[in-house]
C-alpha angles and dihedrals in degrees: 000000000000091000090062098056097080092053092047093046087050091054101035104024131244096312118051141144128244128180114235098192106317096334125096112228124190114219123209113210124188134012098280097053091045095050093047092052105033100035108019092042096020097143092057093050099039106101124091126227118241096224103094123090097249095044088056092054089046093059093205096306136107131043103288104049105020124107143199119006092349091058095042095048095039093047094044092048093045091051092049091048092047093051091048088052091056105268107162092012140095093265094065090043091057091049091054092047089052093048090049089060087060090050093050091050088051092051091049088055090062086070091211094299121138113279142169106239096203099100097039093048088053094052097074100051091038095053092042091056089040089060091050094047104029104021093235142074127227127234112248088238093050105123093215091052092051089049090052093052093044086053091054090048093052095046094049091051090051090046090050095053128104087239090064090052091052093048090054091051095041109031090183085077090070086076095058130074115276148120088286087078089058090056091053089054089051091048088051091050091049091050090054089053094047093046090051089058093045090052091053090049092052093057093054101030116143108196092205098047116046113187102182146005094282091054094050092049094047091050090049089050089052091051094052100037092118093051109094093193095052117138091205103092134140092254090053091046091055095048094043089053091049087052096050094042096047097041091044095052116031101043094052095042094048091048090051093047089052092044092056090048087056092050089052089053092047108035092169087067091054092046089055093050088052091051089053091047090050091051099044108027106016126206104295111035117087113246113251132187094258086067089067091071087060099042108067095161094055090044090051092048091054092050093046092048088057094042093047099047094044090202096190106031094177115015118218105292122271125221133218114251093205141002104300132199105209127170092336093311125113108223111190122225114276096026116146117244123196122198112208100214089178089066089060101035090048098039104145093210095054093035112031110215091011092185089064124083103236126157086199086080087079100035127082124220091277093054094252120139112270118208119215132200085210092068097104099150090132093043121242143255129029094332095050114129113285093206095056092114093050093045094052092047091050096048093049096050094043095048095047094042093053094046091046090060109025140036114221115235121192123215092226133037110288091238087059092057114112111207095180110128116249093224127024106182120095089344136026102229120197115237118253114265143153131225142175122248103210116191113236 
């Protein structure tokens, strides 16, 4: 489907309508149309449709798929709590640095033998968000922890499948046998795990001293227990935790997994990052976020990884909150709106040869980092990813720490490495691969 958008945009312009099943959906193609709709008229385009697999399991609750007052209050509250828990501050940076030490230790234990990095790359973001939500991290050998990460991996594969796209377009398919039923099982398992954590918190809750996201939410529930219209319910807490946990783990770990594959394919890029690490950080000091300001090449590589892989080509559709007049068109309230991020991330005027992996897309002629408004990997507007700052911090600290201590060795010749995603529907998933982490 994503491949057809450029042809349709060339014929009909940057705003056109397609029918997904029986429903008309407006497609925004290119930066200008996306900016005008999602930023300049952000309020009118800020609802989410209820057709996708995950939106059906959320039942209108949480942060990602809720609408109206539920979304406004849950999002505002979650951002407030995340900031008070150190998001965007030194405290969360220290947590990531600490978790990276566990990752490095686990990588050393591979003894340079071939390994699939999927699980270990998920451990850091998963444990960082776990400390924010649950107040504790998990040991990498903990069976529950492994089950949680496996659960994430299974769900993301299902969501990236063509069947998930078909179900979104034709909701009648939800009533038939199919892998969407496997997703519902995984969501049920995840809810059991989350409820177990909530029950533990309820036993030891101190109303005057919240320690993590669950505590803050439970205290808010207690304060609003006489408000019949309160958005702060147990069901909303469970879905919100699932949103934070899933979004905070899988996107970052899949991006890093794809990133390492690209560095195996282009070892000269990895070598240049290591040169920058040696010059700015050295061998013994832990990388920190201040280093990023002095490491334009590494920053450019991280941006280029996200631009190139285009992990979420088209985010789950938005929906108009009211009748909208847009570029001479009348768009009725409740109309689905799809933003084609590929058309921005792979814009050939902003990024020459967009199909080529080239960190130079984010560097000026002097080798300084070059910002671009077209970098929309986290989407834009009011529904942009609330964890963008955390994800960027994690990716920088994980990548620099790994390359400070290890050289990445592929099992095949770099020219034989295929970086084509295994599924390009709702998500661009990296192919499976193994590599060796050789201590430097």
